[in-house]
C-alpha positions in Angstrom: 0.0 0.0 0.0 1.3 3.4 -1.0 0.4 7.0 0.0 -1.6 8.5 -2.9 0.0 11.9 -2.3 3.8 11.1 -2.0 3.9 7.4 -3.1 5.7 6.3 0.0 5.0 2.8 1.5 2.3 2.8 4.2 1.3 0.4 6.9 -2.4 -0.6 6.6 -3.1 0.5 10.2 -2.0 4.1 9.6 -4.6 6.9 9.4 -2.0 9.4 8.2 1.1 9.2 6.1 4.2 9.3 8.2 6.1 11.0 5.4 3.8 13.8 4.2 1.1 13.9 6.9 -1.8 13.4 4.5 -4.9 11.5 5.6 -5.2 8.0 4.3 -8.4 7.8 2.2 -9.6 4.2 1.6 -13.4 4.7 1.0 -14.9 5.9 -2.3 -16.0 9.5 -2.5 -19.6 10.1 -1.5 -21.6 13.2 -0.8 -21.5 12.3 2.9 -17.7 12.1 3.2 -17.3 15.0 0.8 -19.4 17.2 3.1 -17.6 15.9 6.1 -14.2 16.8 4.6 -15.4 20.3 3.7 -16.9 21.0 7.1 -13.9 19.5 9.0 -11.4 21.5 6.9 -13.1 24.9 7.1 -15.9 25.0 9.6 -14.8 22.9 12.6 -14.4 25.1 15.6 -11.0 23.4 16.2 -9.7 23.9 12.7 -7.6 26.7 11.1 -10.4 28.7 9.5 -12.1 30.0 12.7 -8.8 30.2 14.5 -7.3 32.3 11.7 -10.3 34.6 11.5 -10.5 35.1 15.3 -6.8 35.8 15.7 -6.9 38.2 12.7 -9.4 40.2 14.8 -7.7 40.1 18.2 -4.0 39.6 17.4 -3.4 39.8 13.6 0.3 40.1 14.1 0.5 36.5 15.2 -1.2 35.2 12.1 0.6 37.3 9.6 4.1 37.4 11.1 3.8 33.7 11.8 3.0 32.8 8.2 5.8 35.0 6.9 8.2 33.5 9.4 7.4 30.0 8.4 4.3 28.8 10.4 2.2 26.9 7.9 0.0 24.5 9.9 -1.4 26.7 12.7 -3.3 29.1 10.4 -5.1 29.0 7.1 -2.8 30.3 4.3 -3.6 33.6 2.7 -4.6 32.1 -0.7 -7.2 29.8 0.8 -8.4 32.5 3.2 -8.8 34.9 0.3 -10.7 32.2 -1.7 -13.2 31.9 1.1 -13.6 35.7 1.1 -14.1 35.9 -2.6 -16.7 33.1 -2.4 -18.7 35.0 0.2 -18.4 38.2 -1.8 -19.7 36.3 -4.9 -22.7 35.2 -2.8 -23.4 38.8 -1.9 -23.2 39.9 -5.5 -25.5 37.0 -6.6 -28.1 38.0 -4.0 -28.0 41.7 -5.1 -28.4 40.7 -8.8 -31.0 37.9 -8.5 -32.8 38.0 -5.1 -32.8 41.7 -4.3 -32.6 43.0 -7.9 -35.5 45.4 -7.6 -34.8 46.6 -4.1 -31.1 47.6 -4.2 -30.4 51.2 -5.3 -27.4 50.8 -7.6 -26.8 54.5 -8.3 -23.4 55.6 -7.3 -21.5 52.4 -8.2 -18.1 53.7 -9.4 -19.6 57.1 -10.1 -22.3 55.7 -12.4 -24.9 58.1 -10.9 -23.3 61.0 -12.8 -24.0 59.3 -16.2 -27.1 58.6 -18.2 -29.0 55.4 -17.4 -27.7 53.3 -20.3 -24.1 54.0 -19.5 -24.7 53.7 -15.8 -26.3 50.3 -16.3 -23.3 49.2 -18.4 -20.9 50.2 -15.7 -22.9 48.6 -12.9 -23.3 45.3 -14.8 -19.5 45.1 -15.6 -18.7 46.1 -12.0 -20.7 43.1 -10.8 -19.1 40.8 -13.4 -15.6 41.9 -12.3 -16.2 42.4 -8.6 -13.7 39.8 -7.5 -11.1 41.2 -9.9 -11.6 44.7 -8.5 -11.4 43.4 -5.0 -8.0 41.7 -5.8 -6.7 45.0 -7.3 -6.9 46.5 -3.8 -4.3 44.0 -2.5 -1.3 45.7 -4.2 -2.7 49.1 -3.2 -2.7 48.1 0.5 0.6 46.3 0.1 2.4 49.3 -1.4 0.9 51.6 1.3 2.1 49.2 4.0 5.5 48.9 2.4 5.9 52.7 2.2 4.4 53.7 5.5 4.8 50.7 7.9 7.8 48.5 7.5 9.6 48.3 10.8 10.0 44.5 10.3 11.7 45.2 6.9 9.1 43.1 4.9 9.6 42.9 1.2 6.8 43.6 -1.2 5.7 39.9 -1.3 5.5 39.8 2.5 3.5 43.1 2.4 1.3 41.4 -0.2 0.6 38.6 2.3 -0.3 41.2 4.9 -2.7 42.9 2.6 -4.3 39.7 1.5 -5.0 38.5 5.0 -6.3 42.0 6.0 -8.7 42.4 3.1 -9.9 38.8 3.3 -10.6 39.0 7.0 -12.5 42.2 6.6 -14.5 40.8 3.7 -15.4 37.7 5.8 -16.3 39.7 8.9 -18.5 42.1 6.9 -20.3 39.3 5.0 -23.1 38.8 7.6 -23.4 42.5 8.0 -24.0 42.9 4.3 -26.6 40.1 4.2 -28.4 41.7 7.1 -28.6 45.1 5.3 -29.8 43.4 2.2 -32.6 41.8 4.2 -33.6 44.8 6.2 -32.9 47.8 4.0 -31.7 46.8 0.5 -32.5 50.3 -0.9 -29.8 51.8 1.4 -27.1 49.2 0.8 -24.9 51.3 -1.5 -25.4 54.5 0.5 -23.5 52.7 3.2 -20.7 51.6 0.8 -18.5 54.6 1.6 -18.6 54.2 5.4 -17.9 50.5 4.9 -15.0 51.3 2.6 -13.4 53.5 5.3 -13.9 50.8 7.9 -11.9 48.5 5.6 -9.2 51.1 5.5 -9.1 51.5 9.3 -9.0 47.8 9.8 -6.0 47.6 7.5 -4.5 50.4 9.5 -5.1 48.5 12.8 -3.3 45.5 11.3 -0.4 47.6 10.2 0.0 49.2 13.6 -0.2 45.8 15.3 2.5 44.4 13.0 4.9 47.4 13.1 4.9 49.1 16.4 5.9 52.8 16.5 5.7 55.5 19.1 2.5 57.6 19.1 3.6 60.6 17.0 5.4 58.4 14.5 2.4 56.2 14.3 0.1 59.1 13.5 2.4 60.5 10.7 2.7 57.0 9.2 -1.0 56.4 9.4 -1.6 59.7 7.6 0.9 58.6 4.9 -0.8 55.2 4.7 -4.3 56.9 4.2 -2.9 59.3 1.6 -1.3 56.4 -0.4 -4.5 54.4 -0.1 -6.7 57.2 -1.4 -4.4 57.6 -4.5 -4.5 53.8 -5.0 -8.3 53.7 -4.6 -8.8 56.3 -7.4 -6.1 54.5 -9.4 -8.2 51.3 -9.3 -11.2 53.2 -10.5 -9.3 54.8 -13.3 -7.8 51.4 -14.3 -11.2 49.9 -14.3 -12.5 52.6 -16.6 -9.5 51.9 -18.9 -10.5 48.3 -19.0 -14.1 49.3 -19.9 -12.8 51.4 -22.8 -10.3 48.7 -23.9 -13.0 46.0 -24.0 -15.5 48.2 -25.7 -18.0 48.1 -22.8 -18.2 51.9 -23.0 -16.9 54.5 -25.5 -16.4 58.2 -25.6 -19.8 58.6 -27.4 -21.5 57.3 -24.3 -20.3 60.4 -22.5 -21.6 62.8 -25.1 -24.4 65.1 -23.9 -27.8 63.7 -24.8 -29.6 65.7 -27.5 
């Protein structure tokens, strides 16, 4: 008998491979054991998902610095953690488009309220289609702001990228039930709350940066202001980049912005 992951010989009484640590699977795949595997991996209170999320709230420096320093088993890695965040974000987008389609006021999405209805609908539709891509674009924005303003640990850009991924994913997961609650209670006000929510995301990222890189009070204030300044530039840069994509793909054209006759 061999391990199906590393092909090393196994004893038949082993439940895990002594070489790579993988669980020994002998039964055929069924919906029951598939569901058990998913819930055990992500939603067991003793597993890494809830531990990672909770520690990113109360002591994010342990999760992020631990991963960067080589801790790989204790917490969920940033790629898988981000995948969960994007899945929940996709669920929110689906609910807005399909379930609460008539109730959500979509004006104001990326400035679409300043355009005519046809162009605004184009932009809103494309924004929903590329919402995950737009979300990912904020990772290098936060990474650069952290690298320029908070870098007492001398992290390189890849390590700042990990910091930003953990921060954005954690905030997205935390805000998911809040978003669902607003969609259920007051869907017409959902996007009017988008700007305060956006600033809460910024302040959470600032909280993480300050926990990771400790500076004295005045130095912390000046670095926080620099961080916010760089983030604002990056935020509008993402919007400009998204509009460039809309023009490049033909979703909108200059004629769309011509005054209506």
